[in-house]
C-alpha positions as CSV (number, residue, x, y, z in Angstrom):
1,M,-128.4,-22.8,-15.4
2,L,-131.2,-22.8,-12.9
3,R,-133.9,-25.3,-13.5
4,H,-137.6,-24.6,-13.8
5,G,-139.8,-26.6,-11.4
6,S,-141.8,-26.4,-8.2
7,I,-140.7,-24.2,-5.4
8,G,-140.3,-27.2,-3.1
9,P,-141.5,-27.7,0.5
10,M,-142.3,-24.8,2.8
11,S,-139.1,-25.3,4.9
12,T,-135.6,-26.6,4.5
13,P,-134.4,-28.9,7.3
14,T,-131.3,-27.7,9.0
15,P,-128.4,-30.2,8.5
16,A,-126.4,-31.4,11.4
17,G,-122.9,-29.9,11.8
18,L,-123.8,-26.3,11.0
19,H,-122.0,-23.6,13.1
20,T,-124.8,-21.0,12.8
21,G,-123.3,-18.6,15.3
22,A,-120.0,-18.4,13.5
23,A,-121.8,-17.9,10.2
24,V,-124.0,-15.1,11.6
25,R,-121.0,-13.3,13.1
26,V,-119.1,-13.3,9.8
27,A,-122.1,-12.3,7.7
28,S,-123.0,-9.5,10.2
29,A,-119.4,-8.1,9.9
30,A,-119.6,-8.3,6.1
31,S,-122.9,-6.5,6.2
32,L,-121.1,-3.4,7.4
33,G,-120.6,-2.8,3.7
34,G,-124.4,-2.7,3.3
35,F,-124.7,-0.3,6.3
36,L,-122.2,2.1,4.7
37,F,-124.1,1.7,1.4
38,G,-127.3,2.8,3.0
39,F,-125.7,5.5,5.2
40,D,-123.6,7.1,2.5
41,S,-126.6,7.2,0.1
42,A,-129.0,8.9,2.6
43,V,-126.7,11.1,4.7
44,I,-126.9,14.0,2.2
45,N,-130.6,14.5,2.7
46,G,-130.1,16.5,5.9
47,A,-127.1,18.3,4.6
48,V,-128.5,19.9,1.4
49,P,-129.5,23.3,2.9
50,G,-126.0,23.6,4.5
51,I,-124.3,22.8,1.2
52,E,-126.4,25.4,-0.6
53,A,-125.6,28.1,2.0
54,S,-121.8,27.3,2.2
55,F,-121.2,27.1,-1.5
56,H,-124.0,29.4,-2.7
57,A,-125.1,26.6,-5.0
58,G,-128.1,27.1,-7.3
59,S,-130.7,24.4,-7.9
60,A,-128.7,22.8,-10.7
61,G,-125.6,22.7,-8.6
62,T,-127.5,21.2,-5.7
63,G,-129.1,18.6,-7.9
64,F,-125.7,17.5,-9.3
65,A,-124.4,17.4,-5.7
66,V,-127.2,15.0,-4.8
67,A,-127.0,12.9,-8.0
68,S,-123.2,12.7,-8.3
69,I,-123.0,9.8,-5.9
70,L,-125.3,7.7,-8.1
71,L,-122.9,8.0,-11.1
72,G,-120.1,7.0,-8.8
73,C,-122.2,4.0,-7.7
74,A,-122.6,2.8,-11.2
75,A,-118.9,3.1,-11.9
76,G,-117.9,1.4,-8.7
77,A,-120.3,-1.5,-9.3
78,W,-118.9,-2.0,-12.9
79,F,-115.3,-2.4,-11.8
80,A,-115.9,-4.2,-8.5
81,G,-116.7,-7.6,-9.9
82,R,-113.4,-8.0,-11.8
83,L,-111.4,-6.4,-8.9
84,A,-113.0,-8.9,-6.5
85,D,-112.0,-11.7,-8.7
86,R,-108.5,-10.4,-9.0
87,I,-107.6,-9.4,-5.4
88,G,-110.3,-11.3,-3.5
89,R,-113.5,-10.3,-1.7
90,R,-111.8,-9.5,1.7
91,R,-109.2,-7.2,0.2
92,L,-111.9,-5.4,-1.8
93,M,-113.9,-4.8,1.4
94,L,-110.8,-3.4,3.0
95,L,-110.2,-1.1,0.1
96,T,-113.9,0.0,0.1
97,G,-113.7,0.8,3.8
98,L,-110.6,2.9,3.2
99,V,-112.4,4.9,0.4
100,F,-115.4,5.5,2.7
101,A,-113.1,6.8,5.4
102,L,-111.1,9.1,3.1
103,T,-114.2,10.6,1.4
104,A,-115.9,11.1,4.8
105,L,-113.0,13.2,5.8
106,W,-112.9,14.9,2.4
107,T,-116.6,15.9,2.3
108,G,-116.3,17.2,5.9
109,W,-113.4,19.5,5.1
110,V,-114.0,20.4,1.5
111,G,-113.9,24.0,0.4
112,S,-115.8,24.2,-2.9
113,V,-118.8,22.6,-4.5
114,G,-116.7,21.1,-7.3
115,A,-114.4,19.3,-4.8
116,F,-117.5,18.2,-2.9
117,N,-119.0,16.7,-6.0
118,L,-115.7,14.8,-6.8
119,A,-115.6,13.5,-3.2
120,R,-119.2,12.3,-3.5
121,F,-118.5,10.6,-6.8
122,L,-115.6,8.7,-5.2
123,S,-117.7,7.8,-2.2
124,G,-120.3,6.6,-4.7
125,M,-117.7,4.3,-6.2
126,A,-117.3,2.8,-2.7
127,V,-121.0,2.4,-2.4
128,G,-121.2,0.7,-5.8
129,A,-118.3,-1.7,-4.8
130,A,-119.9,-2.5,-1.5
131,S,-123.2,-3.3,-3.2
132,V,-121.4,-5.9,-5.3
133,V,-118.8,-7.4,-2.9
134,S,-120.9,-7.7,0.3
135,P,-123.7,-9.9,-1.1
136,A,-121.2,-11.9,-3.2
137,Y,-119.0,-12.6,-0.1
138,I,-122.0,-13.5,2.2
139,A,-123.4,-15.9,-0.5
140,E,-120.0,-17.6,-0.9
141,I,-119.3,-18.2,2.8
142,A,-122.9,-19.2,3.7
143,P,-124.0,-22.9,4.0
144,P,-127.0,-23.5,1.6
145,A,-129.5,-23.9,4.5
146,L,-128.6,-20.5,6.0
147,R,-127.8,-18.5,2.8
148,G,-131.1,-16.7,2.5
149,R,-131.1,-15.5,6.1
150,L,-127.4,-14.5,6.0
151,S,-127.8,-12.7,2.7
152,A,-130.8,-10.8,4.0
153,L,-128.5,-9.4,6.8
154,N,-126.8,-7.3,4.1
155,Q,-130.2,-5.7,3.2
156,M,-130.8,-5.2,7.0
157,G,-127.4,-3.3,7.0
158,V,-128.6,-1.1,4.1
159,V,-132.0,-0.2,5.7
160,L,-130.3,0.4,9.1
161,G,-127.7,2.6,7.4
162,I,-130.4,4.7,5.8
163,F,-132.3,5.0,9.1
164,V,-129.2,5.9,11.2
165,A,-128.1,8.5,8.6
166,L,-131.5,10.3,8.8
167,L,-131.5,10.1,12.6
168,S,-127.9,11.3,12.9
169,D,-128.6,14.2,10.6
170,D,-131.4,15.3,12.9
171,V,-129.3,14.9,16.1
172,I,-126.4,16.8,14.7
173,A,-128.6,19.6,13.5
174,A,-130.2,19.8,16.9
175,W,-126.9,19.7,18.8
176,A,-125.3,22.3,16.6
177,G,-128.3,24.6,16.7
178,G,-128.8,24.4,12.9
179,I,-127.5,22.7,9.8
180,S,-125.1,25.6,9.0
181,A,-124.3,26.6,12.6
182,P,-120.7,26.2,13.8
183,F,-120.2,22.9,15.7
184,W,-117.1,21.0,17.0
185,L,-113.7,22.4,15.7
186,G,-115.6,25.3,14.2
187,L,-117.0,23.2,11.4
188,E,-120.6,23.6,10.3
189,G,-123.2,21.0,11.4
190,W,-123.7,19.7,7.9
191,R,-120.0,18.8,7.7
192,W,-120.2,16.6,10.8
193,M,-123.1,14.7,9.1
194,F,-120.4,13.4,6.7
195,L,-117.6,13.1,9.2
196,V,-119.4,10.7,11.5
197,E,-119.3,8.2,8.7
198,L,-115.6,7.7,9.5
199,L,-116.5,5.5,12.5
200,P,-118.4,2.7,10.5
201,A,-115.8,3.0,7.7
202,L,-113.0,2.2,10.2
203,L,-115.2,-0.7,11.6
204,L,-115.5,-2.1,8.1
205,M,-111.7,-2.0,7.6
206,A,-111.2,-3.7,10.9
207,A,-113.8,-6.4,10.0
208,A,-112.1,-7.0,6.6
209,L,-108.8,-7.7,8.4
210,W,-110.6,-10.2,10.6
211,L,-112.8,-11.9,8.1
212,P,-111.7,-15.1,6.3
213,E,-111.4,-15.0,2.5
214,S,-114.3,-16.4,0.4
215,P,-113.7,-20.2,-0.1
216,R,-114.8,-19.9,-3.7
217,H,-112.1,-17.3,-4.3
218,L,-109.5,-19.5,-2.5
219,V,-110.3,-22.4,-4.7
220,A,-110.1,-20.2,-7.8
221,T,-106.6,-19.2,-6.8
222,G,-105.4,-22.7,-6.0
223,R,-105.6,-22.4,-2.1
224,E,-107.9,-25.4,-1.6
225,A,-106.7,-26.4,1.9
226,E,-107.5,-22.9,3.1
227,A,-110.9,-23.1,1.4
228,L,-111.7,-26.3,3.2
229,A,-110.7,-24.9,6.5
230,V,-112.9,-21.8,6.0
231,M,-115.9,-23.9,4.9
232,R,-115.6,-26.1,8.0
233,R,-115.8,-23.0,10.2
234,F,-119.4,-22.8,9.2
235,D,-120.3,-26.4,8.3
236,G,-118.5,-29.3,9.9
237,G,-119.9,-31.7,7.4
238,V,-118.0,-30.2,4.5
239,G,-115.3,-32.4,3.0
240,P,-113.0,-32.8,-0.1
241,A,-116.0,-33.7,-2.3
242,Q,-117.4,-30.1,-1.9
243,I,-114.0,-28.6,-2.7
244,E,-113.9,-30.8,-5.9
245,A,-117.3,-29.6,-6.9
246,I,-116.2,-26.0,-6.5
247,R,-113.0,-26.7,-8.5
248,A,-115.0,-28.1,-11.3
249,T,-117.0,-24.9,-11.7
250,F,-113.7,-23.0,-12.3
251,A,-112.4,-25.4,-14.9
252,Q,-111.4,-23.0,-17.6
253,A,-108.2,-21.9,-19.3
254,H,-108.3,-18.3,-18.2
255,A,-109.2,-16.0,-15.3
256,P,-112.8,-14.7,-15.0
257,R,-113.6,-12.0,-17.5
258,L,-116.6,-10.0,-18.8
259,R,-116.5,-11.9,-22.1
260,D,-117.6,-15.1,-20.3
261,L,-121.0,-13.5,-19.9
262,L,-121.6,-13.8,-23.6
263,D,-122.9,-16.8,-25.6
264,G,-121.4,-18.1,-28.8
265,H,-123.1,-15.4,-30.8
266,G,-121.8,-12.5,-28.8
267,R,-125.1,-12.0,-26.8
268,L,-125.5,-11.8,-23.0
269,L,-126.4,-15.1,-21.5
270,P,-130.1,-15.3,-20.6
271,L,-129.2,-15.7,-16.9
272,V,-127.4,-12.4,-17.0
273,W,-130.4,-10.7,-18.5
274,T,-132.5,-12.2,-15.7
275,G,-130.2,-10.6,-13.2
276,I,-130.3,-7.2,-15.0
277,A,-134.1,-7.3,-15.2
278,L,-134.4,-8.2,-11.5
279,S,-132.1,-5.3,-10.6
280,C,-133.9,-2.7,-12.7
281,L,-137.4,-3.8,-11.6
282,Q,-136.3,-3.4,-8.0
283,Q,-135.7,0.3,-8.7
284,L,-138.5,1.0,-11.3
285,V,-141.2,0.2,-8.8
286,G,-140.2,3.6,-7.3
287,I,-139.0,2.6,-3.8
288,N,-136.3,5.3,-3.6
289,V,-138.9,8.0,-4.4
290,I,-140.3,7.3,-0.9
291,F,-136.9,7.7,0.7
292,Y,-135.4,10.4,-1.5
293,Y,-138.4,12.6,-2.1
294,G,-140.8,11.6,0.7
295,T,-141.0,15.1,2.2
296,T,-141.5,16.6,-1.3
297,L,-144.3,14.1,-2.1
298,W,-146.3,14.6,1.1
299,K,-145.9,18.4,1.0
300,A,-147.1,18.3,-2.6
301,V,-150.4,16.9,-1.5
302,G,-150.9,19.2,1.5
303,F,-149.1,17.7,4.5
304,A,-147.1,20.1,6.7
305,T,-143.3,19.8,6.7
306,G,-143.2,18.4,10.3
307,D,-145.7,15.8,9.4
308,S,-143.8,14.9,6.2
309,L,-140.6,14.3,8.2
310,A,-142.5,12.1,10.7
311,I,-143.9,10.1,7.9
312,N,-140.4,9.5,6.5
313,I,-139.2,8.2,9.8
314,L,-142.2,5.9,10.1
315,S,-141.5,4.6,6.6
316,G,-137.9,3.9,7.6
317,A,-139.0,2.0,10.7
318,I,-141.5,-0.1,8.7
319,N,-138.7,-0.9,6.2
320,I,-136.5,-2.3,9.1
321,A,-139.4,-4.3,10.5
322,A,-140.2,-5.8,7.1
323,T,-136.6,-6.8,6.6
324,L,-136.7,-8.7,9.9
325,V,-139.8,-10.5,8.7
326,A,-137.9,-11.4,5.4
327,I,-135.0,-12.8,7.4
328,A,-137.4,-15.1,9.2
329,L,-139.2,-16.2,5.9
330,I,-136.6,-16.3,3.1
331,D,-135.2,-19.8,3.9
332,R,-138.6,-21.1,4.9
333,I,-140.7,-20.3,1.9
334,G,-138.0,-19.4,-0.7
335,R,-137.0,-16.4,-2.8
336,R,-139.5,-16.9,-5.6
337,P,-142.7,-16.8,-3.5
338,L,-141.5,-13.7,-1.7
339,L,-140.8,-11.9,-5.0
340,L,-144.1,-13.0,-6.5
341,W,-146.4,-12.1,-3.6
342,G,-144.3,-9.0,-2.9
343,A,-144.9,-7.8,-6.5
344,V,-148.6,-8.5,-6.2
345,G,-148.7,-6.5,-2.9
346,M,-146.8,-3.6,-4.5
347,T,-149.1,-3.5,-7.5
348,L,-152.2,-3.3,-5.2
349,T,-150.7,-0.7,-2.8
350,L,-149.2,1.5,-5.5
351,S,-152.5,1.5,-7.4
352,L,-154.4,2.5,-4.2
353,L,-151.8,5.2,-3.5
354,A,-152.1,6.6,-7.0
355,L,-155.9,6.6,-6.7
356,A,-155.7,8.4,-3.3
357,L,-153.2,11.0,-4.7
358,S,-155.5,11.7,-7.6
359,M,-158.1,13.0,-5.2
360,A,-155.9,16.0,-4.2
361,H,-157.3,19.4,-4.9
362,T,-156.3,23.0,-4.7
363,D,-158.5,25.3,-2.6
364,A,-159.2,29.0,-3.3
365,A,-156.1,30.1,-1.4
366,G,-153.9,27.9,-3.5
367,H,-153.3,25.3,-0.8
368,V,-153.1,21.6,-1.9
369,A,-155.0,19.1,0.3
370,L,-156.3,15.5,0.3
371,P,-159.9,15.4,1.5
372,A,-161.0,12.8,4.0
373,P,-160.6,9.9,4.0
374,W,-158.0,10.0,1.1
375,G,-155.2,11.5,3.2
376,L,-155.4,8.5,5.6
377,V,-155.7,6.1,2.6
378,A,-152.6,7.5,1.0
379,L,-150.6,7.1,4.3
380,L,-151.7,3.5,4.8
381,A,-151.1,2.6,1.2
382,A,-147.6,4.2,1.1
383,N,-146.5,2.4,4.2
384,A,-148.1,-0.9,3.1
385,Y,-146.1,-0.6,-0.1
386,V,-142.9,0.0,1.9
387,F,-143.7,-3.2,3.9
388,A,-144.4,-5.2,0.7
389,F,-141.1,-4.1,-0.8
390,G,-139.1,-4.5,2.4
391,V,-140.3,-8.1,3.0
392,S,-139.7,-9.2,-0.6
393,W,-137.9,-7.2,-3.4
394,G,-135.5,-5.5,-1.0
395,P,-133.8,-8.6,0.5
396,A,-134.8,-11.3,-2.0
397,V,-133.3,-9.6,-5.0
398,W,-129.9,-9.0,-3.3
399,T,-130.0,-12.7,-2.1
400,L,-130.7,-14.0,-5.6
401,L,-128.0,-11.8,-7.2
402,G,-125.5,-13.1,-4.8
403,E,-126.3,-16.8,-5.4
404,M,-127.9,-17.2,-8.9
405,F,-124.8,-17.0,-11.0
406,P,-122.2,-19.8,-11.5
407,N,-119.0,-19.4,-9.5
408,R,-116.8,-18.5,-12.5
409,L,-119.3,-15.8,-13.6
410,R,-120.4,-14.4,-10.2
411,G,-118.1,-11.4,-9.9
412,S,-118.6,-10.2,-13.4
413,A,-122.3,-11.0,-13.7
414,L,-123.1,-9.4,-10.4
415,A,-121.1,-6.3,-11.4
416,V,-123.2,-5.9,-14.6
417,A,-126.5,-6.5,-12.9
418,V,-125.7,-4.0,-10.0
419,T,-124.4,-1.4,-12.5
420,A,-127.8,-1.6,-14.3
421,Q,-129.5,-1.3,-10.9
422,W,-127.7,2.0,-10.1
423,L,-128.5,3.4,-13.5
424,A,-132.2,2.5,-13.0
425,N,-132.0,4.2,-9.6
426,W,-130.5,7.3,-11.2
427,L,-133.3,7.3,-13.9
428,V,-136.0,7.1,-11.3
429,T,-134.3,9.8,-9.1
430,V,-133.9,12.3,-11.9
431,S,-137.3,11.7,-13.5
432,F,-139.5,12.0,-10.4
433,P,-139.3,15.9,-10.0
434,P,-140.4,16.5,-13.6
435,L,-143.1,13.9,-13.3
436,L,-144.4,15.5,-10.1
437,R,-144.4,19.0,-11.6
438,G,-145.7,18.0,-15.0
439,L,-148.2,15.2,-14.5
440,G,-148.7,15.0,-10.7
441,P,-147.9,12.4,-8.1
442,A,-150.9,10.2,-9.0
443,V,-149.5,9.6,-12.6
444,A,-146.0,8.9,-11.2
445,Y,-147.2,6.3,-8.8
446,A,-149.5,4.7,-11.4
447,L,-146.4,4.3,-13.5
448,Y,-144.6,2.6,-10.7
449,A,-147.7,0.3,-10.2
450,G,-147.3,-0.7,-13.8
451,F,-143.7,-1.8,-13.3
452,A,-144.8,-3.7,-10.2
453,A,-147.4,-5.5,-12.3
454,L,-144.7,-6.3,-14.9
455,A,-142.6,-7.7,-12.0
456,V,-145.4,-10.2,-11.3
457,V,-145.3,-11.5,-14.8
458,F,-141.5,-11.5,-14.9
459,V,-141.2,-13.6,-11.7
460,M,-143.7,-16.1,-12.9
461,R,-141.9,-16.6,-16.2
462,R,-138.2,-16.1,-15.6
463,V,-137.3,-16.5,-11.9
464,Q,-136.5,-19.9,-10.5
465,E,-136.0,-21.0,-6.9
466,T,-132.5,-21.2,-5.4
467,R,-133.4,-22.0,-1.8
468,G,-131.3,-24.7,-0.2
469,R,-129.1,-25.4,-3.3
470,A,-125.3,-25.3,-3.3
471,L,-123.7,-22.5,-5.3
472,E,-122.0,-25.2,-7.4
473,D,-125.5,-26.4,-8.6
474,M,-126.4,-23.1,-10.1
């Protein structure tokens, strides 16, 4: 169990013997899983009109086409933990890259909306698996002094994947002369939006063939000499004592299983509940509403379509900048302070955004508008919220999920927590349109502000610092 206590000094001294360059290269390669996670989640945004036109899909069919990936994500995350424990982290990354590649081809050549939905469900399983295996792998290969920064690289992969997907959608639509216009090989532009995913998928497969296996998995399968060699690639000071400490955490009579997450009374361990709550709160503060429905939101309060698209790109760029700041801070000030002050920042900015949106009014012609200065206030508050999330709950939650569980529970516990996260993502995604239509955007964002305030209390009471600690001490 993690211990309560102070958050420690403001920085962790870097031990001698660290091979930082090697660790960064391996973590960056593994973060291709995060890149595909972000790309595959966001690429459909630009393709929706083309899908509707090609398959003559109604609003219900289009909605299911968009949401089908989230159901696949939950399923993929659920099974990924046990599969990672069974076949290893590296092989699961290879398998995940293969599924990404095959479904990219499938969605590009598909002939019916039903087949498209099945392909998106399967690609969602790959996204769910990547969301489990990439942070787990990076946490398990990283030396304690570098683990926060290296784990945050996975979140950087996610936000870069989202940004590149949105950018490539625009470029392809421009080159093709329209989303549904014939492009290379006679295929419509929207199909190429999915086909270009083949390139990063193949890169992930190549990376998985090159990456070393996680030393924790090697110890769990009795390959201790290999584990020591892998650990020494990143920290020359590692010796047999560290291998013995890892072996002690796997001292049990059976392979890892979901039942190990229960206490003697058949209830989930408190640490698992903490992981589930962190995962759900990360989504319940409404961050994906900004990225899934940003255009809809800004149009609903009077912004033109072109302005709404520009705001979305600005928000994506701010998210990337915030993640860079998080990489610089996470091993200096720790995970818990980032989560705490990030939640405070989100509470304030979401509350201000809700107040600004409540000032929207409809003129005599039926046009919705935000009077001055509330339009500017809403823009500043929304992007300040994106920054507060991007510097804290985006990277810090994924870092904690990858490192907070004991070795023998990590695969299964991470799978349960991330499955809950995808279900919370689905809930927020499907609930925002009715909230927007029924109660208005101000009420929706006031609700997300309430969850951000709850996150402040939760971090103060339940989250403990993990910065600088070996995984065997968790």
